[in-house]
GUDRENBA-63640 format. One record per residue: x, y, z of N, C-alpha, C, O, CB in turn; residue in one letter. Coordinates in Angstrom, 2 decimals. Glycine has a CB too. Layout:
! residues N
> n.px, n.py, n.pz, ca.px, ca.py, ca.pz, c.px, c.py, c.pz, o.px, o.py, o.pz, cb.px, cb.py, cb.pz, residu
> X, Y, Z, X, Y, Z, X, Y, Z, X, Y, Z, X, Y, Z, A
...
***
This chain:
! residues 134
> n.px, n.py, n.pz, ca.px, ca.py, ca.pz, c.px, c.py, c.pz, o.px, o.py, o.pz, cb.px, cb.py, cb.pz, residu
> 170.71, 240.77, 81.47, 171.18, 241.21, 80.69, 171.64, 239.60, 79.67, 171.89, 238.68, 80.45, 172.20, 242.26, 81.35, M
> 171.75, 239.25, 78.38, 171.20, 238.49, 77.53, 173.03, 237.91, 77.86, 174.00, 238.62, 78.14, 170.34, 239.19, 75.87, S
> 172.99, 236.65, 77.73, 173.89, 235.94, 76.76, 174.72, 236.98, 75.52, 174.35, 238.00, 74.94, 172.85, 234.79, 76.00, E
> 176.05, 236.13, 75.46, 176.70, 237.24, 74.15, 175.53, 235.67, 73.02, 175.36, 234.55, 73.50, 179.62, 237.40, 73.85, P
> 175.17, 235.95, 72.12, 175.02, 234.65, 70.59, 176.10, 233.79, 70.64, 177.14, 234.31, 71.06, 175.15, 235.33, 68.81, R
> 176.14, 232.74, 70.36, 177.70, 232.03, 70.11, 178.24, 232.48, 68.33, 177.69, 232.79, 67.27, 177.49, 229.84, 70.31, P
> 179.41, 232.31, 68.76, 179.92, 232.50, 67.51, 180.62, 231.32, 66.88, 181.14, 230.50, 67.64, 180.77, 233.58, 67.56, A
> 180.71, 231.08, 65.24, 181.09, 229.35, 65.19, 181.45, 229.66, 63.80, 180.63, 230.28, 63.12, 179.70, 227.89, 65.48, V
> 182.77, 229.23, 63.21, 183.27, 229.30, 62.31, 183.13, 227.85, 61.42, 183.29, 226.75, 61.94, 184.43, 229.79, 62.71, Y
> 182.84, 228.03, 60.15, 182.78, 226.65, 59.44, 184.22, 226.33, 58.82, 185.07, 227.14, 58.45, 181.59, 226.66, 58.19, V
> 184.27, 224.78, 58.82, 185.45, 224.68, 58.23, 184.70, 223.57, 57.28, 183.70, 223.05, 57.77, 186.86, 224.32, 59.21, G
> 185.11, 223.17, 55.96, 184.46, 222.08, 55.20, 185.61, 221.53, 54.27, 186.61, 222.22, 54.05, 183.13, 222.62, 54.33, V
> 185.46, 220.44, 53.79, 186.10, 219.53, 52.55, 184.78, 218.94, 52.29, 183.74, 218.53, 52.80, 187.47, 218.29, 52.91, G
> 185.73, 219.20, 50.64, 183.84, 217.80, 50.05, 184.91, 217.82, 48.92, 185.93, 218.48, 48.74, 181.27, 218.60, 49.47, C
> 184.08, 216.56, 48.03, 184.55, 215.85, 46.90, 184.66, 217.23, 45.53, 184.21, 218.35, 45.76, 183.28, 214.40, 46.58, R
> 185.19, 216.95, 44.47, 185.37, 217.72, 43.62, 183.59, 217.78, 43.22, 182.74, 216.92, 43.43, 186.58, 217.20, 42.55, K
> 183.45, 219.05, 42.62, 181.97, 219.84, 42.34, 180.44, 218.97, 43.16, 179.56, 218.22, 42.75, 181.72, 219.80, 40.27, G
> 180.76, 219.52, 44.34, 179.68, 218.85, 45.93, 179.02, 220.48, 45.55, 179.42, 221.64, 45.62, 180.77, 218.45, 48.33, C
> 177.94, 219.84, 45.18, 176.48, 221.16, 45.07, 176.62, 221.81, 46.16, 177.19, 221.35, 47.14, 174.69, 220.64, 45.08, P
> 176.11, 222.98, 46.09, 176.26, 223.87, 47.44, 174.35, 223.54, 48.65, 174.20, 223.44, 49.87, 176.50, 226.15, 46.60, A
> 173.73, 223.51, 47.96, 172.89, 221.91, 48.66, 172.51, 221.25, 49.53, 171.57, 221.14, 50.31, 173.16, 221.09, 48.63, D
> 174.31, 220.37, 49.02, 174.49, 218.84, 50.12, 175.33, 219.85, 50.96, 175.30, 219.65, 52.18, 175.54, 216.98, 49.42, L
> 176.10, 220.95, 50.49, 176.61, 221.52, 51.58, 176.20, 222.09, 52.41, 176.66, 221.95, 53.55, 177.20, 222.04, 51.46, L
> 175.15, 222.99, 52.12, 173.86, 223.45, 53.24, 173.03, 223.06, 54.27, 172.75, 223.46, 55.40, 173.05, 223.69, 52.80, E
> 172.54, 221.68, 53.14, 171.85, 220.39, 53.94, 173.01, 219.72, 55.49, 172.59, 219.44, 56.61, 171.68, 218.84, 52.41, A
> 173.83, 219.67, 55.23, 175.08, 219.57, 56.04, 176.07, 220.35, 56.88, 177.08, 220.00, 57.47, 175.67, 219.23, 55.43, L
> 175.54, 221.34, 56.75, 175.85, 222.66, 57.66, 174.22, 222.90, 58.57, 174.32, 222.56, 59.75, 176.31, 224.31, 56.38, L
> 172.72, 223.45, 58.13, 172.24, 223.09, 58.52, 171.69, 221.97, 60.25, 171.32, 222.19, 61.40, 172.36, 223.14, 57.61, L
> 171.96, 220.97, 59.48, 172.01, 219.91, 60.29, 172.99, 219.61, 61.08, 172.71, 219.07, 62.15, 171.85, 219.03, 59.73, Q
> 174.85, 219.97, 60.63, 175.59, 220.20, 61.74, 175.69, 220.99, 63.27, 176.41, 220.71, 64.23, 176.26, 220.50, 61.21, S
> 174.58, 222.21, 63.09, 173.94, 223.67, 63.92, 173.28, 223.16, 64.21, 172.90, 223.71, 65.24, 173.44, 224.98, 63.49, L
> 172.54, 222.09, 63.98, 171.32, 221.74, 64.87, 171.12, 220.88, 65.48, 170.04, 220.69, 66.04, 170.41, 221.68, 64.46, A
> 172.39, 219.90, 65.57, 172.53, 218.77, 66.31, 173.63, 219.66, 67.83, 174.41, 218.98, 68.50, 173.39, 217.30, 65.12, S
> 173.37, 221.64, 68.14, 174.14, 221.93, 69.12, 173.26, 222.87, 69.32, 173.47, 223.89, 69.97, 175.55, 222.18, 68.99, L
> 172.39, 222.63, 68.86, 170.83, 223.75, 69.24, 171.23, 225.89, 68.32, 170.83, 226.97, 68.75, 170.82, 223.99, 72.17, G
> 172.00, 225.64, 67.21, 172.29, 226.71, 66.76, 171.44, 227.69, 65.35, 170.62, 227.29, 64.53, 173.55, 226.33, 66.58, L
> 171.63, 228.11, 65.40, 171.25, 228.53, 63.79, 172.41, 229.22, 63.01, 173.55, 229.55, 63.36, 169.95, 229.65, 63.74, T
> 171.70, 229.35, 61.76, 173.30, 230.39, 61.04, 173.39, 231.70, 61.42, 174.44, 232.34, 61.51, 173.38, 230.66, 59.25, L
> 172.41, 232.05, 61.63, 173.00, 233.17, 63.03, 174.11, 233.15, 63.28, 174.76, 234.15, 63.00, 172.56, 233.00, 64.41, H
> 174.56, 232.35, 63.71, 175.78, 231.89, 65.10, 177.19, 231.86, 63.80, 178.33, 232.09, 64.21, 175.35, 229.57, 66.24, A
> 176.97, 231.56, 62.29, 178.00, 231.63, 61.64, 178.59, 232.84, 61.04, 178.04, 233.84, 60.57, 177.85, 230.87, 60.89, V
> 179.80, 232.54, 61.16, 180.15, 234.42, 61.21, 181.59, 234.07, 60.02, 182.35, 235.03, 59.92, 180.87, 235.39, 63.51, Q
> 181.93, 232.92, 59.24, 182.69, 232.60, 58.21, 182.76, 231.36, 58.01, 182.55, 230.59, 58.95, 183.80, 233.04, 58.28, G
> 183.17, 230.70, 56.26, 183.20, 229.50, 56.08, 184.99, 230.34, 55.29, 185.43, 231.31, 54.66, 181.60, 228.54, 55.15, I
> 185.51, 228.61, 56.16, 186.49, 227.86, 55.32, 187.15, 227.00, 54.74, 186.72, 226.02, 55.35, 186.86, 227.89, 55.34, A
> 188.01, 226.53, 53.90, 188.45, 224.99, 53.18, 189.86, 225.76, 52.81, 190.33, 226.88, 52.98, 187.28, 224.20, 51.50, S
> 190.27, 224.47, 52.20, 192.08, 224.30, 51.72, 191.67, 225.13, 50.41, 190.52, 225.24, 49.99, 192.95, 222.26, 51.32, I
> 193.32, 225.94, 49.57, 192.99, 226.62, 48.99, 193.31, 225.11, 47.75, 193.25, 225.36, 46.54, 193.64, 228.18, 49.18, E
> 193.47, 224.39, 47.98, 192.79, 223.28, 46.50, 191.38, 223.21, 46.33, 190.99, 222.48, 45.42, 193.12, 221.54, 46.64, L
> 190.26, 224.01, 47.24, 188.94, 223.61, 46.91, 189.03, 225.40, 46.17, 188.00, 225.97, 45.79, 187.64, 222.98, 48.47, K
> 190.00, 225.86, 46.13, 189.54, 227.53, 45.90, 188.37, 227.35, 44.46, 187.27, 227.87, 44.62, 191.32, 228.80, 45.38, V
> 188.58, 226.78, 43.40, 187.69, 227.11, 42.42, 186.47, 225.48, 42.84, 186.45, 224.44, 42.19, 188.70, 227.27, 40.56, S
> 185.83, 225.73, 43.79, 184.60, 224.61, 43.74, 183.38, 225.79, 43.75, 183.29, 226.73, 44.56, 184.54, 223.28, 45.34, E
> 182.61, 225.53, 42.83, 181.35, 226.37, 43.17, 180.48, 226.12, 43.67, 179.46, 226.68, 43.26, 180.81, 226.77, 42.47, A
> 180.34, 225.22, 44.77, 179.25, 224.82, 45.59, 179.90, 225.83, 46.59, 179.29, 226.88, 46.80, 178.99, 223.10, 46.01, G
> 181.33, 225.56, 47.34, 181.42, 226.48, 48.99, 180.99, 227.64, 48.14, 179.81, 227.84, 48.43, 183.29, 226.75, 50.09, L
> 181.43, 228.58, 47.15, 181.18, 229.70, 46.36, 179.81, 230.31, 46.69, 179.57, 231.38, 47.26, 181.28, 229.32, 44.93, H
> 178.99, 229.43, 46.22, 177.82, 229.47, 46.30, 176.76, 229.53, 47.54, 175.83, 230.33, 47.58, 177.70, 228.66, 45.70, Q
> 176.99, 228.78, 48.31, 177.16, 228.98, 49.74, 177.28, 229.98, 50.41, 176.35, 230.48, 51.03, 177.94, 228.52, 50.11, L
> 178.82, 230.58, 50.39, 178.85, 231.23, 51.18, 178.30, 233.03, 50.14, 178.45, 234.22, 50.40, 180.38, 230.85, 51.96, A
> 177.95, 232.63, 49.50, 177.06, 233.60, 48.84, 175.78, 233.73, 49.40, 175.41, 234.83, 49.81, 176.88, 233.29, 47.51, D
> 174.70, 232.27, 49.50, 173.75, 232.66, 49.93, 173.55, 232.33, 51.49, 172.68, 231.67, 52.05, 172.89, 232.26, 49.10, R
> 174.41, 232.87, 51.87, 174.47, 233.01, 53.43, 175.23, 234.63, 53.37, 174.61, 235.41, 54.09, 175.56, 231.54, 54.36, L
> 175.93, 235.00, 52.95, 175.90, 236.46, 52.70, 177.47, 236.05, 53.78, 177.56, 236.68, 54.83, 174.18, 237.71, 53.29, Q
> 178.34, 235.26, 53.52, 179.69, 234.84, 54.42, 180.90, 235.28, 53.67, 181.14, 235.70, 52.53, 179.85, 233.15, 54.71, L
> 181.50, 235.03, 54.65, 183.47, 236.26, 53.68, 183.15, 234.11, 53.78, 182.32, 233.54, 54.49, 185.91, 238.04, 55.32, A
> 184.24, 233.40, 52.69, 184.70, 232.30, 52.26, 186.17, 232.11, 52.31, 186.81, 232.49, 51.33, 184.25, 232.16, 51.10, L
> 186.77, 231.58, 53.28, 188.80, 232.00, 53.63, 188.93, 230.72, 52.48, 187.88, 230.10, 52.28, 189.91, 231.53, 56.00, E
> 190.16, 230.28, 51.69, 190.43, 229.63, 52.08, 192.02, 229.68, 52.46, 192.65, 230.69, 52.11, 189.87, 228.93, 51.50, F
> 192.80, 228.46, 53.27, 193.73, 228.49, 53.68, 195.34, 227.42, 52.75, 195.17, 226.35, 52.17, 193.15, 228.20, 55.04, F
> 196.39, 227.99, 52.86, 197.00, 226.65, 52.62, 197.13, 225.57, 53.38, 196.96, 225.61, 54.60, 198.03, 226.76, 52.36, P
> 197.49, 224.31, 52.60, 198.00, 223.51, 54.07, 198.92, 223.77, 54.39, 198.57, 223.49, 55.54, 198.16, 222.22, 54.22, A
> 199.68, 224.02, 54.49, 200.90, 224.42, 55.49, 200.81, 225.12, 56.70, 201.53, 225.04, 57.70, 201.77, 225.18, 54.89, E
> 199.31, 226.19, 56.36, 199.10, 226.86, 57.46, 198.44, 226.31, 58.22, 198.48, 226.78, 59.35, 198.69, 227.87, 57.35, Q
> 197.63, 225.21, 58.03, 196.92, 224.02, 58.35, 197.32, 223.16, 58.97, 196.60, 222.71, 59.87, 196.56, 223.48, 57.57, L
> 198.46, 222.66, 58.75, 199.50, 221.07, 60.09, 199.30, 221.80, 61.53, 198.68, 221.14, 62.36, 202.10, 220.78, 59.82, Q
> 199.83, 223.30, 62.00, 199.74, 223.53, 63.00, 198.41, 223.12, 64.32, 198.47, 222.97, 65.54, 200.01, 224.59, 62.65, R
> 197.11, 223.05, 63.16, 196.47, 222.20, 63.97, 195.33, 220.83, 64.07, 194.16, 220.54, 64.30, 196.12, 222.95, 64.44, F
> 197.00, 220.16, 63.62, 197.14, 218.70, 63.64, 196.89, 218.42, 65.19, 195.76, 218.00, 65.43, 198.66, 218.15, 63.05, A
> 197.54, 218.54, 66.03, 197.11, 218.69, 67.66, 196.03, 218.40, 68.26, 195.85, 217.65, 69.22, 197.12, 219.80, 68.10, P
> 194.97, 219.32, 67.36, 193.61, 219.41, 67.92, 192.71, 218.75, 67.10, 191.54, 219.00, 67.37, 193.16, 220.76, 68.13, Q
> 192.95, 217.76, 65.88, 192.28, 217.20, 65.11, 191.42, 215.44, 65.97, 191.81, 214.53, 66.70, 193.43, 217.13, 63.81, L
> 190.22, 215.81, 65.30, 189.85, 214.35, 66.77, 190.22, 213.47, 65.73, 190.16, 212.35, 66.26, 187.80, 213.91, 67.67, S
> 190.54, 213.34, 64.60, 191.37, 212.26, 63.84, 192.57, 212.26, 62.48, 192.51, 213.14, 61.61, 190.34, 211.52, 63.39, Q
> 193.30, 211.50, 62.46, 194.19, 212.01, 61.75, 194.10, 211.20, 59.96, 194.83, 210.26, 59.63, 195.62, 211.77, 62.70, H
> 192.92, 211.92, 58.94, 193.04, 211.10, 57.92, 194.13, 211.18, 57.02, 194.42, 212.25, 56.49, 192.05, 211.19, 57.31, S
> 194.97, 209.82, 56.72, 195.91, 209.55, 55.76, 195.48, 209.84, 54.45, 196.02, 210.78, 53.88, 196.31, 208.28, 55.82, A
> 194.62, 209.20, 53.89, 193.79, 209.63, 52.43, 193.81, 211.28, 52.58, 194.00, 211.93, 51.55, 191.87, 208.93, 52.32, T
> 193.61, 211.97, 53.81, 193.21, 213.50, 53.84, 194.35, 213.99, 53.27, 194.65, 214.64, 52.27, 192.90, 214.22, 55.29, A
> 194.71, 213.65, 53.92, 196.33, 214.27, 53.82, 197.03, 213.19, 52.99, 197.74, 212.63, 53.83, 197.24, 214.46, 55.49, F
> 197.21, 212.65, 51.98, 197.54, 212.26, 50.83, 196.66, 213.31, 49.69, 197.29, 214.22, 49.15, 197.23, 210.65, 50.79, A
> 195.73, 213.19, 49.50, 194.93, 214.41, 48.79, 195.50, 215.45, 49.03, 196.01, 216.06, 48.09, 193.57, 214.67, 49.15, H
> 195.57, 215.87, 50.17, 195.61, 217.62, 50.32, 197.12, 218.12, 51.01, 197.79, 219.10, 50.68, 194.16, 218.21, 51.57, S
> 197.46, 216.96, 52.23, 198.50, 218.16, 52.49, 198.84, 218.71, 54.01, 199.73, 219.38, 54.53, 197.91, 219.41, 51.72, G
> 197.32, 217.89, 54.54, 196.98, 218.30, 55.41, 196.19, 216.82, 56.75, 195.57, 215.94, 56.16, 196.13, 219.46, 54.69, C
> 196.24, 216.73, 57.69, 194.92, 215.62, 58.08, 193.94, 215.49, 58.26, 193.36, 214.43, 58.46, 194.78, 215.15, 58.74, W
> 193.61, 216.33, 58.22, 191.71, 217.03, 58.17, 191.02, 218.48, 57.40, 190.91, 219.63, 57.81, 191.28, 217.47, 59.88, G
> 190.70, 217.94, 56.34, 190.21, 219.41, 55.71, 189.29, 220.17, 56.99, 189.79, 221.13, 57.58, 189.05, 219.12, 54.08, V
> 188.15, 219.76, 57.29, 187.59, 220.54, 57.58, 187.40, 221.61, 58.98, 187.02, 222.75, 59.26, 186.92, 219.99, 57.24, A
> 188.14, 219.96, 59.83, 188.18, 220.27, 61.37, 189.36, 221.67, 60.72, 188.98, 222.82, 60.49, 188.94, 218.62, 62.76, E
> 190.58, 221.23, 60.58, 191.68, 222.18, 60.62, 191.29, 223.81, 59.77, 191.70, 224.87, 60.25, 193.02, 221.30, 59.83, S
> 190.49, 223.76, 58.57, 190.22, 224.86, 57.97, 189.32, 225.60, 58.90, 189.46, 226.82, 58.87, 189.70, 224.63, 56.65, T
> 187.94, 224.86, 60.17, 187.55, 225.90, 61.16, 188.62, 225.90, 61.89, 189.15, 227.01, 61.81, 186.32, 225.70, 61.97, A
> 188.94, 225.51, 62.26, 190.36, 226.31, 63.49, 190.86, 226.92, 63.35, 190.91, 227.84, 64.16, 191.40, 225.96, 63.99, L
> 191.84, 226.93, 61.97, 191.85, 227.97, 61.65, 191.22, 229.79, 61.09, 191.81, 230.86, 61.16, 192.21, 227.45, 61.38, A
> 190.33, 229.59, 60.75, 189.51, 230.53, 60.73, 189.38, 231.38, 61.70, 189.59, 232.59, 61.68, 188.56, 230.13, 60.53, L
> 188.79, 230.32, 63.09, 188.77, 230.69, 64.37, 190.00, 231.28, 64.51, 190.02, 232.50, 64.37, 188.51, 229.66, 65.29, A
> 191.00, 230.75, 64.74, 192.03, 230.99, 65.26, 192.55, 233.11, 64.82, 192.95, 234.00, 65.57, 193.04, 229.56, 64.58, A
> 192.23, 233.08, 63.33, 192.73, 233.98, 62.22, 191.30, 235.50, 62.88, 191.38, 236.73, 62.81, 192.47, 232.94, 60.05, H
> 190.42, 234.78, 63.32, 189.11, 236.03, 64.34, 189.18, 236.03, 65.32, 188.36, 236.72, 65.93, 187.60, 235.95, 64.45, A
> 190.28, 235.23, 66.17, 190.10, 235.41, 67.49, 191.76, 234.59, 68.41, 192.07, 234.47, 69.60, 188.38, 234.59, 67.83, H
> 192.23, 234.33, 67.46, 193.56, 234.16, 68.11, 194.22, 232.52, 68.56, 195.31, 231.95, 68.57, 193.38, 235.04, 69.42, G
> 193.07, 232.30, 68.84, 192.52, 230.70, 69.58, 191.36, 230.45, 69.12, 190.50, 231.20, 68.65, 192.31, 230.58, 71.24, S
> 191.40, 228.87, 69.38, 190.33, 228.12, 68.76, 190.15, 226.69, 69.55, 190.96, 225.97, 70.14, 190.69, 227.92, 67.17, A
> 188.76, 226.58, 69.31, 188.35, 224.70, 69.83, 187.56, 224.26, 69.04, 186.63, 224.94, 68.61, 187.54, 224.30, 71.31, R
> 187.75, 223.19, 68.72, 186.88, 222.80, 67.76, 185.25, 222.79, 69.06, 185.28, 222.95, 70.29, 187.56, 221.01, 66.87, L
> 183.53, 222.47, 67.81, 182.92, 222.89, 69.45, 182.15, 221.37, 68.87, 181.47, 220.65, 69.59, 181.67, 224.89, 69.98, V
> 182.43, 221.12, 67.51, 181.94, 219.89, 66.55, 182.69, 219.83, 66.00, 183.42, 220.68, 65.50, 180.91, 219.80, 65.74, L
> 182.67, 218.49, 65.98, 184.09, 217.16, 65.02, 183.44, 216.65, 63.74, 182.29, 216.24, 63.61, 184.55, 215.25, 66.09, T
> 184.44, 216.78, 62.78, 184.33, 216.39, 61.39, 182.26, 215.65, 61.71, 181.68, 215.21, 62.70, 186.06, 214.86, 60.84, R
> 181.95, 215.84, 60.62, 180.82, 215.79, 60.35, 180.60, 215.29, 58.86, 180.78, 216.16, 58.02, 180.33, 216.99, 60.68, Q
> 180.21, 213.94, 58.35, 180.32, 213.61, 56.57, 179.02, 213.25, 56.67, 178.30, 212.67, 57.48, 181.47, 212.27, 55.78, T
> 178.87, 214.15, 54.86, 177.02, 213.46, 54.22, 177.88, 213.39, 52.86, 178.74, 214.18, 52.47, 174.98, 214.90, 54.18, L
> 177.55, 212.59, 52.43, 177.95, 211.99, 50.62, 178.93, 212.86, 50.26, 178.77, 213.48, 49.21, 176.61, 212.12, 49.25, A
> 179.93, 213.02, 50.92, 181.04, 213.16, 49.67, 181.69, 215.02, 50.01, 182.36, 215.75, 49.28, 179.93, 212.93, 47.62, G
> 180.96, 215.34, 51.78, 181.20, 216.28, 52.37, 181.38, 216.02, 53.26, 180.84, 215.06, 53.80, 180.66, 217.02, 52.36, A
> 182.77, 217.26, 54.15, 182.99, 217.00, 55.54, 182.23, 218.32, 56.42, 181.72, 219.16, 55.68, 184.71, 216.87, 55.79, T
> 182.15, 218.51, 57.48, 181.86, 219.54, 58.30, 182.15, 220.03, 59.21, 181.18, 219.70, 59.89, 181.22, 219.56, 58.53, L
> 182.94, 220.78, 60.06, 183.61, 220.62, 61.22, 183.17, 222.16, 61.77, 182.61, 222.64, 60.78, 185.32, 220.21, 61.01, A
> 183.12, 223.41, 63.06, 182.45, 223.32, 63.27, 183.29, 223.98, 64.66, 183.03, 223.44, 65.74, 181.76, 222.26, 62.85, L
> 184.59, 225.47, 64.68, 185.41, 225.89, 65.72, 184.51, 227.06, 66.63, 183.40, 227.19, 66.11, 186.84, 226.48, 65.05, A
> 184.63, 227.64, 67.43, 185.20, 228.51, 68.53, 186.24, 229.67, 68.84, 187.44, 229.70, 68.56, 185.55, 227.81, 69.12, S
> 185.64, 230.40, 69.35, 187.07, 230.95, 69.71, 187.82, 230.25, 70.51, 187.09, 229.36, 70.93, 187.08, 232.15, 70.30, A
> 189.24, 230.09, 71.13, 189.59, 228.43, 72.46, 190.02, 229.45, 73.64, 190.36, 229.02, 74.74, 191.50, 226.85, 71.95, G
***
């Protein structure tokens, strides 16, 4: 019997105007660090403030994945699980860490519980974290 393939959920934070190519490079790099491929990715999420970011929508379209956005208030419940608490992120967004919080929120939405499998990774103005069912 084969092992079920791992399912991961991607949380992304980015500066305004961040291109899809940069986000995709960060995603591929992050997955590779865990020995995973794009087939493991079940969805992408970010904070509601980023709903108009074209790069996020382009990435989701390229990967044929759902893109979900969460309000900052809904992300607060994941603060105890974050690897760090960024005062800068909180000042800009109302949550302590966009990438980790949104990855956890998406995995929890799908499975009821969540845990980080890859903490916040950064590349040129983009942050990304991976979560799975907890």
